[in-house]
C-alpha positions in Angstrom: -5.7 5.3 -17.8 -4.4 3.7 -21.0 -1.1 2.6 -19.6 -2.7 1.1 -16.6 -5.0 -1.0 -18.8 -2.1 -2.2 -20.9 -0.2 -3.3 -17.7 -3.1 -5.2 -16.4 -3.5 -7.0 -19.8 0.1 -8.1 -19.6 -0.5 -9.6 -16.1 -3.6 -11.4 -17.3 -1.5 -13.0 -20.1 1.4 -14.2 -18.0 0.1 -14.6 -14.5 -1.7 -17.4 -12.7 -4.1 -17.1 -9.7 -2.9 -18.5 -6.4 -5.6 -20.2 -4.4 -3.5 -20.3 -1.2 -4.5 -20.2 2.4 -5.0 -16.6 3.1 -5.4 -15.6 -0.5 -9.1 -14.9 0.1 -9.7 -12.7 3.1 -12.9 -11.2 4.4 -13.6 -8.1 6.4 -16.9 -8.1 8.2 -18.8 -5.6 10.2 -16.9 -2.5 9.2 -18.8 0.6 10.3 -18.2 4.3 9.8 -19.0 6.9 12.3 -22.6 7.7 13.2 -24.3 9.0 10.0 -26.4 12.1 9.6 -29.9 12.2 8.2 -29.9 12.6 4.3 -29.8 16.3 3.5 -32.5 18.5 2.1 -31.2 20.3 -1.0 -32.6 23.0 -3.2 -31.6 21.3 -6.4 -34.1 19.8 -8.8 -31.7 16.9 -9.3 -28.7 15.8 -7.2 -26.3 13.0 -6.6 -23.4 12.1 -4.3 -20.9 9.5 -5.3 -17.9 7.8 -3.7 -15.3 8.4 -6.4 -13.1 5.3 -5.9 -15.9 2.7 -5.5 -18.7 4.1 -7.6 -21.2 3.9 -4.7 -24.0 6.4 -4.7 -24.7 7.7 -1.2 -27.5 10.2 -2.2 -29.7 10.7 -5.2 -32.6 13.0 -5.9 -34.2 12.7 -9.3 -30.7 11.6 -10.3 -31.6 10.0 -13.6 -34.0 12.8 -14.7 -32.8 14.4 -18.0 -31.8 18.0 -17.6 -29.5 20.6 -19.1 -26.1 20.8 -17.5 -24.9 24.1 -18.8 -21.1 24.7 -18.6 -20.5 21.5 -16.6 -20.4 20.2 -20.1 -16.8 21.6 -20.3 -15.7 18.8 -17.9 -16.0 16.4 -20.9 -14.5 18.8 -23.3 -11.5 19.4 -21.0 -11.1 15.7 -20.3 -10.9 14.9 -24.0 -8.4 17.8 -24.5 -6.2 16.5 -21.6 -6.4 13.0 -23.0 -5.2 14.2 -26.3 -1.7 14.3 -24.8 -0.4 17.4 -26.6 -0.8 20.2 -23.9 1.9 22.4 -25.5 0.3 22.4 -29.0 -0.2 25.9 -30.2 -3.5 26.7 -31.8 -4.3 29.7 -33.9 -7.8 31.0 -33.3 -10.1 31.3 -36.3 -13.3 33.3 -36.8 -15.3 30.0 -36.4 -13.6 29.3 -33.1 -14.4 32.6 -31.5 -17.9 33.2 -33.0 -19.8 31.9 -29.9 -22.1 33.6 -27.4 -21.8 33.7 -23.6 -18.7 33.7 -21.3 -15.4 34.2 -22.9 -11.6 34.4 -22.2 -11.3 37.1 -24.9 -10.0 35.1 -27.8 -9.8 36.8 -31.1 -9.2 35.5 -34.6 -5.5 35.2 -35.1 -4.6 34.7 -31.4 -2.2 32.0 -30.6 -2.9 29.9 -27.5 -1.7 26.5 -26.2 -4.1 23.6 -25.7 -3.2 23.6 -22.0 -4.3 27.3 -21.7 -7.5 26.6 -23.4 -8.2 23.9 -20.7 -7.5 26.5 -18.0 -9.8 28.9 -19.9 -12.6 26.3 -19.8 -12.3 25.0 -16.3 -11.5 28.3 -14.5 -13.2 31.1 -16.5 -15.7 28.8 -18.3 -14.9 30.3 -21.6 -17.2 29.2 -24.4 -14.7 30.5 -26.9 -12.1 28.2 -25.3 -14.4 25.2 -25.6 -15.3 26.0 -29.2 -11.6 26.5 -30.1 -10.7 23.2 -28.5 -13.5 21.3 -30.3 -12.6 22.6 -33.7 -8.8 22.3 -33.2 -9.1 18.6 -32.1 -11.9 17.4 -34.4 -12.3 19.8 -37.2 -15.8 21.0 -36.1 -18.0 21.1 -33.1 -20.3 18.4 -34.6 -17.4 16.0 -35.0 -16.2 16.7 -31.5 -19.6 16.0 -30.1 -19.3 12.5 -31.6 -16.2 12.0 -29.6 -17.9 13.4 -26.5 -20.7 10.9 -26.8 -18.4 8.0 -27.5 -16.4 8.8 -24.3 -19.6 9.1 -22.4 -20.6 5.6 -23.3 -17.2 4.3 -22.1 -17.8 6.0 -18.8 -21.3 4.5 -18.5 -23.2 7.7 -19.0 -26.3 6.1 -20.5 -28.7 9.0 -20.0 -26.5 11.7 -21.7 -26.3 13.2 -25.1 -23.8 16.0 -26.0 -24.3 18.5 -28.8 -22.1 21.4 -28.0 -18.6 21.6 -26.4 -19.6 24.5 -24.2 -23.0 23.6 -22.8 -25.1 26.3 -24.4 -28.8 25.3 -24.3 -29.9 22.8 -26.9 -32.9 20.6 -26.8 -30.8 17.6 -27.7 -28.0 18.5 -25.2 -28.7 16.9 -21.8 -27.5 14.7 -19.0 -28.5 13.8 -15.5 -27.0 14.1 -12.0 -26.1 10.4 -11.9 -24.2 10.6 -15.2 -22.4 13.9 -14.3 -21.2 12.3 -11.1 -19.7 9.5 -13.1 -18.1 12.0 -15.4 -16.6 14.0 -12.5 -15.2 10.9 -10.9 -13.6 9.8 -14.2 -12.1 13.3 -14.9 -10.4 13.7 -11.5 -8.6 10.4 -12.0 -6.5 12.2 -14.6 -3.7 14.0 -12.7 -3.5 16.9 -15.2 -7.2 17.5 -15.2 -7.3 17.3 -11.4 -4.5 19.8 -11.0 -6.1 22.3 -13.4 -9.6 22.2 -11.9 -8.2 22.7 -8.4 -6.3 25.9 -9.4 -7.8 29.0 -7.9 -6.1 31.4 -10.3 -3.3 31.5 -12.8 -1.4 33.8 -15.1 -1.2 32.6 -18.7 -0.1 34.2 -21.9 -1.9 34.1 -25.2 -2.9 36.5 -28.0 -1.2 38.0 -31.1 1.2 39.2 -29.8 0.9 37.1 -26.6 0.5 38.9 -23.3 -0.2 37.8 -19.7 -3.8 37.5 -18.4 -5.2 36.2 -15.1 -7.8 33.4 -15.2 -9.8 32.9 -12.0 -11.8 29.9 -10.9 -15.5 30.4 -10.4 -15.8 27.5 -8.0 -16.2 29.2 -4.6 -16.0 25.9 -2.8 -12.3 25.8 -3.3 -12.0 28.5 -0.7 -15.1 27.9 1.4 -15.1 24.1 1.9 -12.2 22.2 3.5 -11.0 19.5 1.2 -12.6 20.7 -2.0 -10.5 19.8 -5.0 -12.7 21.2 -7.9 -14.5 20.6 -10.4 -16.8 22.9 -12.5 -19.6 25.4 -12.3 -22.4 26.1 -14.9 -25.3 28.4 -15.5 -27.9 29.2 -18.2 -31.3 30.7 -17.8 -32.9 27.5 -19.0 -30.7 25.0 -17.0 -30.4 27.1 -13.9 -27.3 26.9 -11.6 -25.4 23.6 -12.1 -22.4 22.4 -10.2 -20.2 19.4 -10.2 -17.7 19.4 -7.3 -15.3 17.0 -5.5 -13.9 16.9 -2.0 -11.3 14.7 -0.4 -10.8 14.0 3.3 -8.9 11.2 5.1 -8.5 9.2 1.9 -12.1 9.4 0.9 -13.0 11.3 -2.3 -16.6 12.3 -3.0 -18.2 13.8 -6.1 -21.4 15.9 -5.7 -23.7 17.1 -8.5 -26.6 19.5 -8.4 -28.6 20.6 -11.4 -30.9 23.6 -11.4 -30.1 24.4 -7.8 -30.8 27.9 -6.4 -28.5 27.4 -3.4 -25.9 25.1 -5.0 -23.0 26.1 -2.7 -25.0 25.2 0.4 -26.3 22.1 -1.2 -22.8 20.8 -1.9 -21.6 21.6 1.6 -24.6 19.6 3.0 -24.0 16.7 0.6 -20.3 16.5 1.5 -20.9 16.7 5.2 -23.4 13.9 4.9 -21.1 11.8 2.7 -18.1 12.1 5.0 -20.3 11.1 7.9 -21.3 8.0 6.0 -17.9 6.9 4.7 -14.5 6.1 6.1 -11.3 4.9 4.6 -10.2 1.4 5.8 -6.8 -0.3 5.2 -7.3 -3.6 3.5 -5.2 -6.6 4.5 -1.8 -6.4 3.0 -0.2 -9.5 4.6 1.6 -11.6 2.1 3.9 -13.6 4.4 4.4 -17.2 3.1 3.8 -16.3 -0.5 6.9 -17.0 -2.6 7.6 -16.7 -6.3 9.7 -19.3 -8.1 13.1 -18.0 -9.3 15.0 -19.8 -12.1 18.8 -19.7 -12.1 19.1 -17.8 -8.8 21.1 -18.2 -5.6 17.7 -18.7 -4.0 14.9 -20.8 -5.6 12.2 -18.5 -4.4 11.7 -14.8 -3.6 9.1 -13.4 -1.1 6.4 -11.0 -2.3 5.1 -7.8 -0.7 2.5 -5.2 -1.5 4.0 -2.1 -3.4 1.1 0.1 -2.2 -0.9 -0.3 1.0 -4.4 -1.0 -0.3 -7.3 0.9 1.1 -11.0 1.4 0.4 -13.7 4.0 1.2 -16.7 2.1 2.6 -20.1 3.2 3.8 -21.5 2.3 7.2 -23.0 -1.0 6.0 -21.0 -4.1 6.8 -18.9 -5.3 3.9 -17.2 -8.5 2.8 -14.0 -8.0 0.9 -12.4 -10.9 -1.1 -8.8 -10.8 -2.1 -7.4 -12.6 -5.2 -3.7 -12.8 -5.9 -2.3 -13.0 -9.4 1.4 -13.7 -9.9 3.7 -14.5 -12.8 4.5 -18.2 -12.8 8.2 -17.6 -12.3 11.0 -15.1 -12.8 14.6 -15.4 -14.1 17.5 -14.4 -12.0 18.9 -11.9 -11.4 15.9 -10.4 -9.6 16.1 -6.8 -8.3 14.1 -5.8 -5.2 10.9 -4.0 -6.1 10.2 -5.7 -9.5 6.5 -5.7 -10.2 5.5 -9.4 -10.6 1.8 -9.4 -10.0 -1.2 -7.7 -8.4 -3.7 -8.2 -5.6 -7.4 -7.6 -6.5 -10.0 -6.9 -3.9 -13.6 -7.6 -4.6 -16.8 -6.6 -2.9 -19.1 -9.3 -4.1 -18.3 -9.6 -7.8 -17.3 -5.9 -8.1 -13.6 -5.1 -8.3 -13.0 -2.3 -5.7 -9.2 -2.1 -5.4 -6.2 -3.3 -7.3 -2.6 -2.9 -6.1 0.7 -4.1 -7.5 2.8 -6.8 -5.9 6.6 -6.7 -6.0 9.6 -8.7 -5.0 10.6 -8.1 -1.4 14.4 -8.7 -1.9 17.0 -9.2 -4.6 18.2 -12.6 -5.8 21.5 -13.0 -7.6 22.5 -15.3 -10.3 24.0 -18.7 -9.5 27.9 -18.4 -9.7 29.0 -20.9 -12.3 32.7 -21.8 -11.9 34.7 -20.9 -15.0 37.1 -23.6 -16.5 40.6 -22.3 -17.1 41.2 -21.4 -20.7 43.6 -23.5 -22.7 46.8 -21.6 -23.6 46.9 -20.4 -27.2 49.8 -21.9 -29.1 52.5 -19.5 -29.8 52.9 -18.7 -33.5 56.1 -20.2 -34.8 58.5 -17.9 -36.6 60.1 -18.7 -40.0 63.4 -20.0 -38.6 61.5 -22.3 -36.2 59.5 -23.7 -39.1 62.7 -24.4 -41.2 64.4 -26.2 -38.2 61.2 -28.3 -37.7 61.2 -29.2 -41.4 64.8 -30.3 -41.5 64.4 -32.2 -38.2 61.4 -34.1 -39.5 63.0 -34.7 -42.9 66.2 -36.1 -41.4 64.3 -38.4 -39.0 62.3 -39.8 -41.9 65.4 -40.5 -44.0 67.2 -42.2 -41.1 64.2 -44.3 -40.5 64.0 -45.4 -44.1 67.7 -46.3 -44.1 
């Protein structure tokens, strides 16, 4: 996420918008297949989100504050993944393991990597794994909660407040279905998080001395719903059954959330069936013929541009208007290799940016061949005898001339 932002900032600094014929394109009247009726779900609160576009397809009491139990560990795990030190070895302390509820069996003195703590949170929902992660990364659970809340604000979770890293009940620890859907969509953008939460089971080693253990995912949808790719279950007596899950089909990724849902597995299947009936993946226009980028010092004065990745978009059944804006560097210096990233195409639905794909050079351009002038021969160094003869010859000529 961070690298992508830096790259875009560089383009904004050095690129200019091209308002060319064809630079702004519209797609009207795109319709998905016949949609189902909105589902009836058992959950007290629910939400269904198109992950790539942020469009909510279904909401039931979606902004009502509720406990979210161990789905809290989505945020804890995301922060751990974003730390960027998965192989860091952590030695468990009494403070880390002194926590009630589900556990991966950590004991004081055990050694475990941060990556295996993340597996312990997302698969087995270990409260000890969450507590150990918080203390290791921030020094205390309270300090880690501050990080959680700051990250929540970045995501746009305006109706959420974290207190614990594990999700144990606390009056000041709450979220809502709407916010948890945003969190789920943000989390699965991270490849490492996505890979871990989609893992059904894994053998990992930790302890003192270390030994192998099997961690199993509690998310039954990974086996019972086609296209499910995670994310996290949760339960406390006060919060009830909570579930954040994601599914992907035909290029469309949906995130479903249910809070306090007696029949959460069935609720999510209904939500996904409804969502996939509402949304389809369309290929956006990727024609860039006629767009040339100036080349300085090349055999050709320009180079054609093409799209590095075919742009697509998940859209609901309502007609949509998509506007394309092209940003390119003002020029490039030769030599130019094929496939050099020189810009980006941005696609907007109204004022909202819904897709952004890189643009690259479609061919290579060589330097202009500048003829080289022949080098002047280097005078041969005269030997001592030659210098003596030259002196006498010059001296005699001078004397003769004077006479």
